[in-house]
C-alpha positions in Angstrom: 66.5 28.5 -2.3 66.2 26.1 0.7 66.6 27.3 4.2 69.2 25.2 6.0 68.4 26.3 9.6 71.6 25.2 11.3 75.1 26.0 12.3 77.5 24.3 9.9 81.2 23.8 10.6 83.5 25.3 8.0 87.2 25.5 7.2 88.5 28.8 5.9 91.5 28.1 3.8 93.9 30.0 1.6 95.4 27.7 -1.0 98.1 29.4 -3.1 96.5 32.8 -2.6 92.9 31.6 -3.3 90.4 32.0 -0.5 88.2 29.0 0.0 85.5 28.1 2.5 84.9 24.4 2.9 81.5 23.7 4.3 81.0 20.3 6.0 77.6 18.6 5.4 76.1 15.6 7.1 76.4 12.2 5.3 72.6 12.3 4.7 73.2 15.0 2.1 74.3 12.2 -0.2 70.7 10.9 -0.5 69.5 14.2 -1.9 68.7 14.6 -5.6 71.1 16.5 -7.8 68.6 19.4 -7.9 68.4 19.5 -4.1 72.2 19.4 -3.8 72.5 22.3 -6.3 70.0 24.4 -4.5 71.7 23.8 -1.1 75.1 24.7 -2.6 73.6 27.9 -4.0 72.2 28.7 -0.5 75.6 28.0 1.0 77.3 30.4 -1.4 74.7 33.1 -0.6 75.3 32.5 3.1 79.0 32.8 2.8 78.7 36.0 0.8 76.2 37.5 3.3 78.6 36.7 6.1 81.3 38.7 4.3 83.4 35.8 2.9 85.1 36.8 -0.4 86.2 33.6 -2.0 85.0 30.3 -3.4 82.7 27.8 -1.6 83.1 24.1 -1.6 80.7 21.6 0.1 82.0 18.3 1.3 80.5 15.2 3.0 81.2 11.5 3.4 78.9 9.0 1.8 77.7 5.9 3.6 80.9 4.1 2.4 83.1 6.7 3.9 84.2 8.2 0.6 84.6 12.0 0.3 82.0 13.7 -1.9 82.1 17.3 -2.8 80.6 20.1 -4.8 83.2 22.7 -5.9 84.2 24.8 -8.8 85.8 22.7 -11.6 89.3 24.1 -11.0 89.1 22.8 -7.4 88.2 19.2 -8.3 91.8 17.9 -8.4 92.4 19.1 -4.9 89.2 17.5 -3.5 89.9 14.3 -5.4 93.1 13.7 -3.5 92.6 15.3 -0.1 91.5 13.1 2.8 88.2 14.0 4.5 89.8 13.7 7.9 92.6 16.1 6.8 89.9 18.6 5.8 87.9 18.2 9.0 91.1 18.9 11.0 91.1 22.3 9.4 87.7 23.4 10.8 88.1 26.9 12.2 84.7 28.4 12.1 81.0 28.0 11.4 78.3 29.6 9.3 74.7 30.1 10.3 72.6 28.7 7.4 
């Protein structure tokens, strides 16, 4: 599991009764391999649990073309496919130490 060594902005959301923490990653995350992305996502989930968050974790970032990219549970994909990255960033209300 990779060590992230940084403070990462997050948005703690409650969508229709489901708790969700959206973790905002730098656009450079897009250049990582799928294996590296999965390992980072697992580390983020562990960090959120360690910090006491009881809910799902989603990771979002913008690629170099400004498109929103994400890693989330399958049932959350429809939400992340339609939400605007700027709308998500406007909801930032905390950080995690990763």
